[in-house]
C-alpha positions as CSV (number, residue, x, y, z in Angstrom):
1,M,-0.3,-0.2,-0.1
2,P,1.3,2.8,-0.7
3,V,2.1,6.1,1.7
4,V,2.2,9.8,0.8
5,V,4.1,11.6,3.8
6,V,2.7,15.3,5.0
7,F,4.9,17.5,6.4
8,E,4.3,20.9,7.6
9,C,5.5,24.2,8.8
10,E,4.7,24.3,13.4
11,I,4.2,27.8,13.0
12,C,2.4,28.3,9.6
13,G,1.6,24.9,8.4
14,R,3.2,25.7,5.4
15,R,3.8,22.4,3.3
16,P,7.7,21.8,1.2
17,D,7.8,21.9,-2.2
18,P,8.6,18.2,-4.1
19,A,12.2,18.3,-3.9
20,T,12.4,20.1,-0.3
21,Q,9.7,16.8,0.2
22,L,12.2,14.5,-0.9
23,A,14.7,15.8,0.9
24,L,12.8,16.0,4.3
25,E,11.8,12.0,3.4
26,S,15.6,10.8,3.5
27,Q,16.1,12.2,7.2
28,L,13.5,10.3,8.8
29,L,15.6,7.3,8.9
30,D,17.7,9.2,10.3
31,L,18.2,8.0,14.3
32,R,19.3,11.7,15.4
33,H,19.0,12.9,18.6
34,G,18.5,16.2,19.8
35,E,19.4,18.0,16.7
36,Y,19.1,20.1,14.0
37,V,19.3,19.3,10.2
38,D,18.7,21.3,7.6
39,A,16.4,20.4,4.7
40,E,17.3,21.8,1.3
41,P,16.5,23.6,-1.3
42,G,13.5,25.2,0.0
43,R,16.0,26.0,3.2
44,W,13.4,24.2,6.3
45,L,14.5,23.1,9.4
46,T,13.9,20.0,10.7
47,W,14.2,19.5,14.8
48,H,15.5,15.7,15.5
49,G,13.9,16.0,19.2
50,R,13.5,11.8,20.9
51,G,13.6,11.2,24.0
52,I,13.4,14.3,26.7
53,Y,13.3,16.8,23.8
54,G,9.7,15.9,22.2
55,R,9.0,14.5,18.7
56,Q,10.4,15.9,15.7
57,R,9.4,19.1,14.4
58,Y,9.8,20.6,10.9
59,A,10.2,25.1,10.4
60,C,9.4,26.5,6.3
61,G,12.3,28.7,6.0
62,E,10.9,32.0,7.0
63,H,10.0,30.6,10.3
64,R,13.6,28.5,11.7
65,G,13.8,31.7,13.9
66,E,10.5,30.8,15.7
67,L,11.1,27.1,16.3
68,K,14.3,27.4,17.3
69,A,13.0,29.8,19.8
70,L,10.3,27.5,21.0
71,L,12.4,24.6,21.3
72,R,14.9,26.8,23.6
73,E,12.2,27.4,25.4
74,H,10.4,24.5,26.1
75,Y,13.9,22.2,26.3
76,G,16.7,24.8,26.9
77,T,17.0,24.1,30.3
78,L,17.5,20.1,29.5
79,G,20.9,20.3,27.7
80,W,22.4,22.5,24.9
81,H,20.9,20.6,22.3
82,P,18.7,23.1,21.6
83,W,21.1,25.9,21.8
84,A,23.3,25.3,18.9
85,Q,23.8,27.5,16.2
86,G,23.5,26.7,12.2
87,P,23.9,25.9,10.1
88,H,23.0,22.5,10.4
89,P,23.9,21.0,7.0
90,W,22.8,16.9,6.2
91,A,25.1,14.5,5.6
92,G,23.3,11.5,5.2
93,R,22.2,8.5,7.8
94,R,23.8,9.1,11.2
95,G,23.7,6.1,13.3
96,T,20.8,3.6,11.7
97,D,22.6,1.1,10.4
98,R,24.9,0.2,13.4
99,A,21.6,0.4,15.8
100,R,19.8,-1.8,13.4
101,R,22.8,-4.1,14.2
102,L,22.8,-3.6,17.5
103,V,18.9,-4.2,17.7
104,R,19.4,-7.9,16.0
105,S,22.3,-8.5,18.5
106,L,20.7,-8.0,21.5
107,R,17.4,-9.8,20.2
108,S,19.4,-13.1,20.1
109,T,20.5,-12.4,23.8
110,F,17.0,-11.3,25.5
111,G,14.6,-13.5,24.8
112,P,12.7,-15.8,22.9
113,P,13.1,-14.8,18.1
114,G,9.7,-12.5,18.0
115,F,10.9,-10.3,20.8
């Protein structure tokens, strides 16, 4: 069954252009934690929260500053991650393959197959 992922700016609700949509989709499998990442060509900003920093959030090029201000207000006292300064280039997936290998190895030590 085909799936369409819908990205919206947290501030204004705008959706990305097709090229930026592809860039955002390529970041979905990234296992970053507490990091900002740029999505070009539309200058979108992705916040990879996870854990104590909440969910992933997105902002269009016009509202990058507002998203950072919002995140710094909510999570700024928890650590340095929300205070990171740009630019925030995306250099490909990080951690994904290593994390999958770790999960496979832990399954064999923690329980029956299908765990």
